[in-house]
N, C-alpha and C positions, 0 to 999 in steps of 0.2 A: 504493500500500500504506500503510495507516494503522498506525503503530506503536502507537497507543493501542488499536486494536482487538485487536492481538495480545497486548498486556499484559493487556487485559481477558480474553481467551480463556484465558490461562494462569493467570489470577487471581493477578497478581503479588504482591499483598499477602499472600495465603496462602502463596505460594512463599517469600517472604521469611520469613514466620513459620515455615515448615518448616525453612529453613536455620538460623534462630535456635534452633529446637528441637534440631537436631543439635549446634550450638555448646554449648547448655546441657547436653546429654547428655555431651559430651566433657569439659567443665570439671568436671562433677560426678564423672565416673568418674576423672579424672586429678587431682582436687583442685587444679585450676588449674595443673597442670604442662603448659604448652602445647607441643605438637609441631606447628608451623605447617603442614607438608606434609600430615600425616594429618588435621589439623583442616579444612583447606581442601578436601581431597578429600572428606571426609565431608559437608561442607556443600554442595559442588557436586553430589555424587551424589544426596543427598536432594532438593535443589532441582530437579534435572533430572527425576527420576522423579516427583516431586510435580506438576511442571508438565505432564509427559506425561499423568499421570492425570487432571488437570483437563480437558485438551484432549480426550482420548478419551471422557471422560464427556460432554462437550458434544456430541461427534459423535453418540453414541447417544441423547442426550437431546433432539435437535433438535425432535422433534414435541411433546414435553412442554413445552419452552421456548417454543414458539410460543404456548402458552396461559399458562404461568406467567411467563415472562421474555422477551417478544418483542424486547426491546431488546438482548439478548445478541448477540455478534458473528456467530454462525452463523444463527440464525433471522432476524436483520435483514439478512443478506446482505453484511455488511461483510467477512467472511472466507469463502472458498469451502470447502466441506466436504472436498474432496480435498486442499486445502492443509493443512487442519487435521489430517487423517489422517496425512499425511507428516510434519508437525511432531511429532505425538505419537510416532510410531515412531522418529524421529531422536533425540528426547529420551530415550526409553526405552533405546535402544541406547547413547547416550553415558553415561547414568547407570550402566547395568549393566557396560559395558566398563571404566569408571574404577574400579569396585569391585574389579577384579582386582588393582589396585596396593595394596590394603589387606591383606586376608587372605582365605582361602578361605571363612570364615564370613560375611564381609562380602559376598562375591560371591553366596553362596547366598541370603542375606537380600534382597539387591538383586534377584536374579532372581525369587524367590518373590513379592516385593512387586510387581514389574512384571507378572507373570502374574496376580496377584490383582486389581490395579487394572484390567487389561484385561478379565478375565472378569466383574468387578463391573460395569463399564460395559456390557458386551455382554449379559450374561444375569442375573447375580445381583442387580442392583439392584432388579429387579422382584419379588424374593422378600422384600423388606421387611427383616425383622429380621436375616437373615444378611448382607444388604448393609450394614446399619448397623454390624454387628459388624466387617465387613471394613474399613470406613472408619475406625472407632475404632481398630482394630488397626494399620492402616498409619500413622495419625497418631501413635499411641504409639511406633511403631517409629522415627519420625524422631528422637526423643530417645534411644531405645535404640541406634540406629545410631551416634550420637556416641560412646557408651561402647564399642561394638563396634570402632570405629575406633581407640580408645586401646588396648584389649585388653591391659592389664597389671594385675597385682595383683588386688585384689578389686573390679574394675570392675563386675562384674555385680551385686554386692550394692548398690553405691552407685547403680546405674541403675534398680533395681526400683521404688523409691518414685515418682519422677517419671513413669516409664513407666505404672504403674497409674493414677496420678492423671490423666494425659492420656487414657488409655483411657476411663475412666468419664465424664470431663467431655465428651469428644467424642461418646460414645454418647448422652448426654443432649441434646447440641446437635443431633445428627442427628435425634432424635425431634422436637425443636422445629422443625427445618427441614422435616420431613415435614408438620407442621401447617400451616406457611406454604404448602407446595406441594400441599396436599391435592386441590385441584380438578384440576390437571393430572395428578397421579398417578392419581387415580381414573379419569379419562378414558382413560389409557393402560395401565391394568391393573397399576400398581405397588402391591404389597401392603404399604404402610407401616403402622405402628401406627395412624396417624391415619385411614387408609382402613379398616383392619380393626376397630379398636376405637372410633374416633370421636375428635374433638378433645378432649373433656373428659377421658377416661381417659388419653389420651396425655400431656396436660399433667400429670396427677397422677403418672404414672410418671416423667416427666422431673424433676418437682420432688422426688420421693423420692430420686432419684439425686443431685441437686444438694444436697439437705439432708444426705445422707450425706457428701458431700465437704466441706460446711461444717463438720460436726461433726468429721470426721477431719483437717481441714487443719492443726491444730497438731501432729499426731503426728510429722512429720518432724523437728521441733525436738528431740524426745527421742531421735532416732536420728542425731544428728550435725550437723544443719543449724543454722546460727547464729541469733543474735538478729535479724539483718536479715531472715531468712526469716520468723520468727515475727511480727515487727511488720508486715512488708510484706503477708503473706498475710491477717492480721487486718483490715488496712485494705482490701485488695482484696476481701475477703468481702462488703463492702457491695454490690458489684455482684451477687453471688450472691443476696443478700437481695432486691434489686430485682427480679431475674428470678423468684424464688420467689413474690413478691407480685403478679406479673402476673395479669391476668384470663385465664380459660380461653377465649380467642378466637383466631381466625386472625390478626387484626390485632396482637394482643399478641405473637404468635410472631415477627412481623417485627421488632418492637422488641427482643424478647429476643435474637434472633440478633445484632443489633448490639452489645448489651451483652456477649454471650458472646465476641465477637471481641476486645473490649477486655480482658476478663478473661483470655483465653487468652494474649495477648501479655504482659500484666502478670505472669502466673504463670510464664512462661518466664524473664523477667528476675529475678524474686524467687527462683526455684529456683537459678538460676545464681549470683546474689550470695550466696545462702544456703550455698553450698559453700565460700566463702572462709574462710580461717583468720584469725579476729580475736580 
């Protein structure tokens, strides 16, 4: 058994990012009043369900990945598909069960997210836009879940801005990913924007969303986030500009996806530090 193959299967870097997102949501909602047990529970729940989602997605994507990403653990044969299914369901159960120890709303959100990720992988991914919206929503919920775990005071008001920011950023990133995967998606009947509208129009839509985020990015500063946030996000926006300036090609989509990963992690750190009282 190769540990590396399983880490690739769960997309460990994305899982860590999801856990950091929950941490960010918690410290923003609590204004850095840490409650270690609730915080660790939230991060573990989000990481478990996210990992399960990535695994079950690869299970149902195996034929597509034979075209787009044959080096992935399942199409390459490094992990057996039955083992992957078992792993996904165990992780889903762990994440959902742990949510009971937070509050009833945390349990409901965890359960609905689990069901959404499963049905996304099984059926809804092929519907294109609705699948993209589900991915963007579940990604945004990682941050929202951190606030939900805190569940005191006006946590929901403080959680809205980063949740919306992550939603629209992830939606754009999903469109770009669809450009990169257009050949395999087309061959397997996945109705992404890139398949339905073409690479050129999908790039334009993605860039409009990113441009909107670029323009709106200073707004949180005027709603309570500190100067660290403002300075950090303005520096980080250089990455968004680089993505916006990419050519409208499939090859550029692969480059842009790498840039957006860096931006996503940086934005989580900046939002978290931006909630500090200085």
